[in-house]
C-alpha positions in Angstrom: -139.5 -168.3 88.4 -139.1 -171.4 90.5 -138.2 -172.0 94.2 -136.0 -175.1 94.6 -136.4 -177.1 97.8 -133.7 -179.7 98.4 -134.8 -182.4 100.8 -132.2 -184.8 102.3 -132.5 -188.4 103.4 -132.9 -187.5 107.1 -135.6 -185.0 106.3 -138.5 -187.3 105.4 -141.2 -185.3 107.0 -144.3 -183.8 105.3 -144.2 -181.0 107.8 -140.6 -180.1 107.1 -139.8 -176.4 107.8 -138.6 -175.8 104.2 -142.0 -176.9 102.9 -144.1 -174.7 105.3 -146.0 -171.8 103.6 -144.5 -172.6 100.2 -146.6 -172.4 97.0 -146.6 -175.8 95.5 -147.3 -174.4 92.0 -144.0 -172.4 92.1 -141.8 -174.9 93.9 -139.9 -178.0 93.0 -138.7 -180.5 95.6 -135.4 -182.0 94.8 -134.4 -185.4 96.3 -131.0 -186.8 95.6 -129.3 -190.2 96.0 -125.6 -189.3 95.6 -122.3 -191.2 95.8 -120.9 -188.8 98.4 -123.6 -189.8 100.9 -123.5 -193.5 100.3 -119.7 -193.9 100.5 -118.3 -191.4 103.0 -118.3 -194.4 105.4 -118.9 -198.0 104.6 -122.6 -198.0 105.6 -124.2 -201.3 106.7 -126.1 -202.8 103.8 -129.4 -202.6 105.6 -128.8 -199.0 106.5 -128.4 -198.2 102.8 -131.5 -200.1 101.9 -133.5 -198.3 104.7 -132.4 -194.8 103.7 -132.7 -195.2 99.9 -136.1 -197.0 100.1 -137.5 -194.6 102.7 -136.4 -191.7 100.4 -138.1 -193.2 97.4 -141.3 -193.9 99.3 -141.2 -190.3 100.7 -140.9 -188.9 97.2 -144.2 -190.7 96.4 -145.8 -189.3 99.6 -144.8 -185.8 98.6 -146.3 -186.2 95.1 -149.5 -187.5 96.7 -149.5 -184.4 98.8 -149.4 -182.2 95.7 -145.7 -181.4 95.4 -143.7 -181.5 92.2 -140.7 -183.8 93.0 -137.6 -184.3 91.0 -135.9 -187.5 92.2 -132.3 -188.3 91.3 -131.4 -192.0 91.5 -128.0 -193.3 92.3 -127.8 -195.0 88.9 -128.9 -192.0 86.8 -126.1 -191.6 84.2 -125.8 -187.8 84.7 -125.7 -188.0 88.5 -122.8 -185.8 89.7 -122.4 -187.7 92.9 -122.8 -184.7 95.3 -125.6 -182.5 96.7 -124.0 -179.4 95.3 -123.6 -181.0 91.9 -127.2 -182.0 91.7 -128.4 -178.6 92.9 -126.3 -177.1 90.2 -127.9 -179.3 87.6 -131.4 -178.5 88.9 -130.6 -174.7 88.8 -129.5 -175.2 85.1 -132.7 -177.1 84.3 -135.1 -174.5 85.8 -135.4 -170.7 86.2 -134.6 -170.9 89.9 -135.1 -167.7 91.8 -134.4 -169.0 95.3 -133.3 -172.1 97.2 -135.1 -172.9 100.4 -133.8 -175.7 102.6 -134.1 -177.0 106.1 -130.8 -176.8 108.0 -128.5 -179.8 107.8 -128.0 -182.3 110.6 -124.3 -182.5 110.0 -121.3 -180.1 109.7 -120.1 -181.3 106.3 -123.5 -180.8 104.7 -124.0 -177.5 106.5 -120.7 -176.2 105.0 -122.2 -177.1 101.5 -125.3 -175.1 102.2 -123.3 -172.1 103.4 -121.4 -172.1 100.1 -124.4 -172.2 97.9 -125.2 -168.5 97.7 -121.7 -167.8 96.4 -121.7 -170.8 94.1 -125.1 -170.3 92.5 -125.5 -166.5 92.9 -128.9 -167.1 94.4 -130.7 -166.3 97.6 -130.5 -169.4 99.9 -132.9 -169.5 102.8 -131.7 -172.0 105.5 -134.6 -172.6 107.9 -134.4 -173.9 111.4 -135.3 -177.6 111.7 -138.5 -177.4 113.8 -138.6 -181.1 114.4 -136.2 -180.4 117.3 -137.3 -178.8 120.5 -134.1 -176.9 121.2 -132.6 -174.7 118.5 -128.8 -174.2 118.2 -129.2 -170.7 119.6 -131.3 -171.9 122.5 -128.9 -174.6 123.5 -125.9 -172.2 123.2 -127.7 -169.7 125.5 -128.5 -172.5 128.0 -124.9 -173.8 127.9 -123.3 -170.4 128.2 -125.2 -169.7 131.3 -123.8 -172.7 133.2 -120.4 -173.4 134.7 -120.6 -177.0 133.7 -123.0 -179.0 131.4 -125.2 -181.7 132.9 -127.8 -183.5 130.8 -130.1 -183.9 133.8 -130.6 -180.2 134.2 -131.0 -179.6 130.5 -133.7 -182.4 130.5 -135.6 -180.6 133.3 -135.6 -177.5 131.2 -137.1 -179.5 128.3 -139.7 -181.0 130.6 -140.7 -177.5 131.7 -140.7 -176.2 128.2 -142.9 -179.0 126.8 -145.0 -179.6 129.9 -144.5 -183.3 129.6 -145.0 -185.3 132.8 -145.5 -182.0 134.7 -148.2 -181.5 137.4 -148.7 -177.9 138.5 -145.1 -177.0 137.7 -143.7 -180.1 139.4 -142.5 -183.4 138.0 -145.1 -186.2 138.0 -144.5 -188.6 140.8 -142.4 -186.1 142.7 -139.2 -187.1 140.9 -137.6 -186.0 137.6 -135.8 -189.2 136.9 -136.7 -192.8 137.6 -133.6 -194.4 136.1 -132.8 -196.3 139.3 -136.0 -198.2 138.8 -135.0 -199.3 135.3 -132.2 -201.7 135.9 -133.9 -205.1 136.3 -132.5 -208.3 134.8 -134.8 -209.9 132.3 -135.7 -213.6 132.0 -136.5 -215.4 128.7 -140.2 -215.1 128.1 -142.2 -216.7 125.3 -144.7 -213.8 125.6 -142.1 -211.1 125.1 -143.4 -208.6 122.6 -141.9 -208.6 119.1 -141.6 -205.6 116.8 -143.7 -205.7 113.6 -141.9 -207.0 110.5 -142.6 -205.5 107.1 -142.1 -207.4 103.9 -140.2 -205.5 101.2 -142.4 -204.1 98.5 -141.3 -203.6 94.8 -139.5 -200.3 95.6 -137.6 -201.9 98.5 -136.7 -205.0 96.5 -135.3 -202.8 93.8 -133.1 -201.0 96.4 -132.0 -204.3 97.8 -130.8 -205.4 94.4 -129.0 -202.1 93.9 -127.2 -202.4 97.3 -126.4 -206.1 96.6 -124.7 -205.1 93.3 -123.0 -201.8 94.2 -122.1 -202.3 97.9 -121.3 -206.0 98.1 -118.2 -205.4 100.2 -120.0 -203.2 102.8 -120.5 -204.7 106.3 -123.7 -206.5 107.4 -126.2 -208.8 105.9 -129.1 -208.0 103.6 -131.0 -211.2 104.7 -134.3 -210.6 106.4 -134.6 -206.8 105.9 -138.0 -206.0 107.4 -137.9 -202.4 108.6 -140.7 -199.9 107.9 -139.8 -197.6 105.0 -143.0 -195.4 105.0 -144.5 -193.1 107.6 -147.6 -195.3 107.7 -145.7 -198.4 108.6 -143.4 -196.5 111.1 -146.7 -195.4 112.7 -147.9 -199.0 112.9 -144.6 -199.9 114.7 -145.1 -197.0 117.1 -148.6 -198.2 118.0 -147.3 -201.7 118.5 -144.7 -200.4 120.9 -147.0 -198.3 123.0 -149.5 -201.1 123.2 -147.3 -204.1 123.8 -143.8 -203.0 125.0 -143.9 -199.6 126.8 -145.5 -200.9 130.0 -142.3 -203.0 130.7 -139.8 -201.0 128.8 -138.6 -199.2 131.9 -138.0 -202.2 134.1 -135.9 -204.0 131.4 -134.4 -201.0 129.6 -130.9 -202.1 130.4 -131.3 -205.8 130.2 -129.7 -208.1 127.7 -130.6 -211.7 126.7 -129.0 -214.2 124.4 -131.0 -214.6 121.2 -133.3 -211.6 122.0 -132.4 -208.7 119.8 -135.2 -206.3 120.8 -136.7 -207.1 124.2 -139.0 -204.2 125.1 -137.3 -201.5 123.1 -139.2 -199.4 120.7 -137.0 -199.8 117.5 -138.3 -196.3 116.6 -135.1 -194.3 116.6 -134.3 -194.9 112.8 -137.8 -193.5 112.0 -137.4 -190.5 114.3 -133.9 -189.7 113.0 -134.9 -189.9 109.3 -138.1 -187.9 109.8 -140.8 -190.6 109.4 -142.0 -190.1 113.0 -142.2 -186.9 115.0 -140.3 -187.1 118.4 -142.5 -184.7 120.4 -145.7 -186.5 119.1 -144.3 -189.8 120.4 -143.5 -188.3 123.8 -147.0 -186.9 124.1 -148.5 -190.3 123.2 -146.2 -192.0 125.8 -147.4 -189.5 128.4 -151.0 -190.4 127.5 -150.3 -194.0 128.2 -149.2 -193.0 131.7 -152.1 -190.6 132.3 -154.6 -193.2 131.3 -153.1 -195.9 133.4 -151.8 -198.2 130.7 -148.1 -197.7 131.4 -146.1 -197.0 134.6 -144.3 -193.8 135.2 -140.8 -195.3 135.3 -141.3 -196.6 131.8 -142.8 -193.5 130.3 -140.3 -191.1 132.0 -137.4 -193.3 130.8 -138.7 -193.2 127.3 -139.4 -189.5 127.2 -136.0 -188.7 128.8 -134.2 -190.6 125.9 -135.9 -188.3 123.4 -136.3 -184.8 124.9 -133.4 -185.2 127.2 -130.5 -187.2 125.8 -131.3 -186.9 122.0 -131.7 -183.1 122.2 -128.7 -182.7 124.5 -126.2 -184.6 122.3 -127.4 -182.6 119.2 -126.7 -179.4 121.2 -123.2 -180.7 122.1 -122.5 -181.7 118.5 -123.2 -178.2 117.1 -121.7 -176.3 120.0 -118.4 -178.1 120.0 -117.7 -177.8 116.3 -116.0 -180.0 113.6 -112.8 -180.5 115.6 -114.8 -182.5 118.1 -114.2 -185.7 116.0 -110.4 -185.4 116.6 -110.5 -185.4 120.4 -108.7 -188.2 122.1 -108.3 -187.3 125.8 -106.8 -190.7 126.7 -104.5 -190.9 123.7 -105.8 -194.2 122.5 -104.6 -195.5 119.1 -105.2 -199.3 118.9 -107.0 -200.6 115.8 -110.3 -202.4 116.3 -109.9 -206.2 116.0 -110.9 -207.5 112.5 -113.7 -209.5 114.2 -115.7 -206.3 114.8 -116.7 -206.7 111.1 -117.5 -210.5 111.4 -118.6 -211.1 115.0 -116.2 -214.1 115.1 -114.9 -214.0 118.7 -115.1 -216.5 121.5 -116.4 -213.8 124.0 -120.1 -214.6 124.0 -121.3 -211.1 124.9 -119.4 -209.5 122.0 -120.2 -212.3 119.6 -123.9 -211.8 120.5 -124.0 -208.0 120.3 -121.8 -207.6 117.2 -123.5 -210.6 115.5 -126.9 -209.1 115.9 -125.6 -205.7 114.7 -124.2 -207.2 111.5 -127.5 -209.1 111.0 -129.9 -206.3 111.7 -128.0 -202.9 111.9 -129.5 -202.7 115.4 -128.4 -203.1 119.1 -129.9 -201.2 122.0 -128.1 -198.6 124.0 -126.7 -200.8 126.8 -125.3 -203.3 124.2 -123.7 -200.4 122.4 -122.3 -198.7 125.5 -121.5 -201.4 128.1 -120.5 -204.3 125.9 -119.1 -203.1 122.6 -118.1 -199.6 123.7 -116.8 -200.8 127.0 -114.6 -203.3 125.3 -113.3 -200.8 122.8 -112.4 -198.3 125.6 -110.7 -201.0 127.7 -108.4 -202.1 124.9 -107.5 -198.5 124.1 -109.1 -198.4 120.6 -108.7 -195.3 118.6 -111.9 -193.3 119.4 -112.1 -191.9 115.8 -112.1 -195.4 114.4 -114.7 -196.5 116.9 -116.8 -193.5 115.9 -116.6 -194.5 112.2 -117.6 -198.1 113.1 -120.7 -197.0 114.9 -121.6 -194.5 112.2 -121.4 -197.1 109.5 -123.0 -200.0 111.3 -126.2 -198.8 112.9 -129.5 -198.0 111.1 -130.2 -194.9 113.3 -126.7 -193.5 113.1 -126.3 -189.9 111.8 -123.2 -188.1 112.8 -124.9 -185.4 115.0 -126.4 -188.1 117.3 -123.8 -190.8 116.9 -120.5 -188.9 117.4 -121.2 -187.4 120.8 -122.6 -190.7 122.0 -119.6 -192.7 120.8 -116.5 -190.5 121.0 -117.8 -188.5 124.0 -119.9 -190.8 126.2 -118.7 -194.2 125.2 -114.9 -193.6 124.5 -114.4 -190.6 126.9 -112.5 -188.9 124.0 -113.7 -185.4 125.1 -112.3 -185.9 128.6 -115.6 -185.7 130.4 -117.6 -183.1 128.6 -120.5 -185.5 127.9 -120.0 -188.0 130.6 -118.5 -187.4 134.1 -116.6 -190.6 134.1 -115.5 -193.3 131.6 -118.2 -196.0 131.1 -116.0 -199.0 131.9 -116.7 -202.1 133.9 -115.4 -205.6 134.5 -117.4 -208.6 133.4 -119.5 -208.3 136.6 -121.8 -205.6 135.2 -122.4 -207.6 132.0 -123.2 -210.7 134.2 -125.6 -208.7 136.3 -127.6 -207.3 133.4 -127.6 -210.3 131.0 -127.4 -214.0 130.7 -124.4 -213.7 128.3 -121.8 -214.9 130.8 -123.6 -218.2 131.3 -123.1 -219.1 127.6 -119.4 -218.1 127.5 -116.2 -220.1 127.5 -114.6 -217.6 129.9 -115.3 -217.5 133.6 -116.7 -214.1 134.6 -115.6 -214.8 138.2 -111.9 -215.1 137.3 -109.3 -212.3 136.7 -106.3 -214.5 136.1 -105.9 -217.7 134.0 -106.5 -218.9 130.5 -110.3 -219.1 131.1 -110.5 -215.7 132.9 -113.0 -213.2 131.5 -110.9 -210.7 129.5 -113.0 -207.8 130.8 -111.8 -208.3 134.3 -108.0 -207.8 133.9 -108.6 -205.2 131.1 -110.8 -203.1 133.5 -108.1 -202.9 136.2 -105.3 -202.4 133.7 -107.3 -199.5 132.2 -107.6 -197.7 135.5 -103.9 -198.3 136.3 -102.5 -197.0 133.1 -104.7 -193.9 133.1 -104.3 -193.0 136.7 -102.6 -189.7 136.0 -105.6 -188.5 134.0 -108.4 -190.3 135.9 -107.1 -190.7 139.5 -108.8 -187.5 140.7 -112.2 -188.3 139.2 -114.5 -188.4 142.2 -116.7 -191.1 140.5 -113.7 -193.4 140.4 -112.6 -193.0 144.0 -113.9 -196.4 145.1 -112.4 -198.4 142.2 -109.0 -196.9 142.8 -109.2 -197.6 146.5 -110.0 -201.2 145.7 -107.0 -201.4 143.3 -104.7 -199.9 145.9 -105.8 -202.5 148.5 -104.4 -205.3 146.3 -100.8 -206.5 146.7 -98.2 -205.4 144.3 -97.9 -209.1 143.2 -101.6 -209.3 142.4 -101.5 -206.0 140.6 -98.6 -207.2 138.5 -100.4 -210.5 137.6 -103.5 -208.6 136.6 -101.6 -206.2 134.4 -99.6 -209.1 132.9 -102.9 -210.9 132.1 -104.2 -207.8 130.4 -101.0 -207.3 128.4 -101.1 -210.8 127.2 -104.6 -210.4 125.9 -103.8 -207.1 124.3 -100.8 -208.6 122.5 -103.1 -211.4 121.2 -105.3 -208.7 119.6 -102.3 -207.4 117.7 
């Protein structure tokens, strides 16, 4: 009798819980490339290449580690196109006595796993994903004990639980959070670190050819694909980050520069989210850089907070809120995204730069995603579900459990403040403060009215005005509303007319 162990494309870890304590002689690992997963959104071409190539390389790593692996390619003529269909075929091929699987990262796949015992008439053991620090049950217990949810307090619990950056029960440096130290504007620097680039090997070249043939109409470019697709190369990228970029990561965490796609960011999130790198291991190594004097506390704390704080927190929110979370639309927004979200062809330099690099590389860092692209989508009243789909399809590190709360919740305020206490909106002034984008733009960031006025400016005030009934009592928006109220009715009318003209042009 055989135990079948399905392994999905975001479970590329040799220490996966479903593999733990299993007898290799009695087990078969099943890995599947299926149409359902490659087409449920129009994934960026490089995202498809990354996932499929990383899966194929991981199958080889499993075989090297002694596992029997059955690998179903997308082009296999008998491929059923779904996880359930491929498990059914595997059950028919072998005398399967039990299915052991690590819990899914997404609701739709979790529903499949829950149905397998009935469909196959077999025992299905669904194991907790031990790559995360906080289980669903632990997060629910924490959340149920609080009158309101705040990531900062959850993060402090994770610090206590892991012992990261803790000194005798207190936070290193006397503060939990050094975010206020991490908002410096960057300058172009010829010595700026660059992430490693990895030339595609034969496996990756085969996948590139497959994607080019089957997904020619998907967004993004295949040119210059150079991401790591093995655990070994992902580790090399991690070493490069800790050595070359972490020391200044904190200072310039929120900065943006024309022509600089990566700055001091790690570019490790795709590898963490797919399983090639272990998040807690990375956090411990970052702490070592601080303890041994090679990286300052603000950089290390900021990096660790992103992983054990925010990443774990949004996963908890995703599973706690349930499948209807995707339909929330607190502000009632319904506008379609402009077509140029799929081309980058806009005369607003900040958006052309951020969307352009996204289409070229399937990457943009968190401030580009939140305060340029997301900010604009929120200000124009874009449908949050469409915005969610765009982010899910376009970014290399986007899996629904992490992307949906970040996009619909934090970026688009679709949940009405569950994830973020205020909408993340700004005029052009914020973008000008944190980047050099405005200096390259045909619009004047200092103007609100006129043909050459920065569209963000009028859109910002119009957003606040049209949503005053829902947002007017938000304590974090008290000052902006006071500023709006001090303006004359004539100036307010001109501002709103400017915004209306721009919104009409989008239609």
